[in-house]
C-alpha positions in Angstrom: -15.8 53.7 30.4 -12.5 53.6 28.9 -10.9 56.9 27.1 -11.4 55.2 23.6 -15.0 54.5 24.0 -15.7 58.0 25.3 -14.0 59.3 22.2 -16.1 56.8 19.8 -19.2 58.0 22.0 -18.3 61.8 21.2 -17.8 61.2 17.6 -20.9 59.4 17.4 -22.8 62.1 19.3 -21.5 64.9 16.9 -21.4 62.8 13.6 -24.1 59.8 14.2 -27.2 61.8 13.6 -26.0 63.4 10.3 -24.6 60.0 9.1 -27.7 58.1 10.0 -29.8 60.7 8.0 -27.7 60.1 5.1 -27.5 56.3 5.5 -31.3 56.2 5.4 -32.1 58.4 2.4 -33.1 57.4 -0.8 -30.6 55.8 -3.1 -29.2 57.8 -6.1 -31.1 57.5 -9.1 -29.1 55.8 -11.9 -29.0 57.8 -14.9 -31.9 56.9 -17.0 -31.2 58.1 -20.4 -28.4 60.0 -22.2 -28.5 62.7 -24.5 -26.4 62.1 -27.8 -26.3 62.7 -31.4 -25.6 59.8 -33.8 -22.5 60.4 -36.1 -22.4 56.8 -37.8 -24.9 53.9 -38.1 -23.2 50.5 -39.4 -26.2 48.1 -39.6 -23.9 45.2 -41.0 -21.6 45.3 -37.9 -24.8 46.0 -35.7 -22.9 49.1 -34.2 -23.6 52.8 -33.8 -21.4 55.8 -33.3 -22.8 58.4 -30.8 -21.3 61.8 -29.6 -22.7 62.1 -26.0 -22.6 63.7 -22.6 -21.4 62.3 -19.7 -22.3 58.9 -18.7 -22.0 58.6 -14.6 -22.6 55.0 -14.4 -19.6 54.3 -16.7 -17.5 57.0 -14.7 -17.3 59.1 -17.7 -17.3 62.6 -16.4 -16.9 64.5 -19.9 -18.7 63.8 -22.9 -17.1 61.8 -25.8 -17.6 60.1 -29.3 -17.8 56.5 -29.0 -19.0 53.2 -30.8 -21.7 51.1 -29.1 -23.0 47.6 -29.8 -26.6 47.7 -30.8 -28.4 45.1 -28.4 -31.1 44.7 -31.0 -30.1 45.5 -34.9 -33.5 46.7 -35.5 -33.2 49.5 -33.5 -30.6 51.0 -36.0 -33.0 51.2 -38.5 -35.1 53.7 -36.4 -32.0 56.4 -36.5 -29.6 58.0 -38.9 -26.3 60.1 -38.8 -27.1 63.6 -37.4 -30.3 62.7 -35.5 -30.4 63.9 -31.9 -31.2 60.8 -29.6 -31.8 60.0 -26.1 -30.3 56.3 -25.2 -29.6 53.8 -22.6 -26.6 51.8 -22.7 -25.2 48.9 -20.6 -22.2 46.7 -20.5 -22.9 43.5 -21.9 -20.1 41.0 -22.1 -17.5 43.7 -21.7 -18.8 45.9 -24.6 -21.0 49.0 -24.1 -24.1 48.6 -25.5 -27.2 50.5 -26.7 -30.1 48.8 -24.9 -32.8 51.6 -25.8 -32.7 54.5 -28.4 -35.0 57.1 -29.4 -34.9 60.2 -31.3 -34.9 63.3 -29.0 -37.9 65.7 -29.4 
């Protein structure tokens, strides 16, 4: 066995088991819903402005206020400025889009 192969075997012996456990673990769940507060609803433009917390799937580690497109314009009738909400968002054709929204309890 060459020196390089021995080093690889030693590294695998030390780190192999923990790495295998990590590789076989369940995948991290995607962030299902985001907490936020509606600051503006613009039905004519099919957009909603929401002050929200971090959105990990968009690599947003801090909260901010953003304008989202509404996937279904009818969902904008269910909320108004000041409402606390839980929502889901996706990137659709490069635009941040609310795909589901409901008033928070």
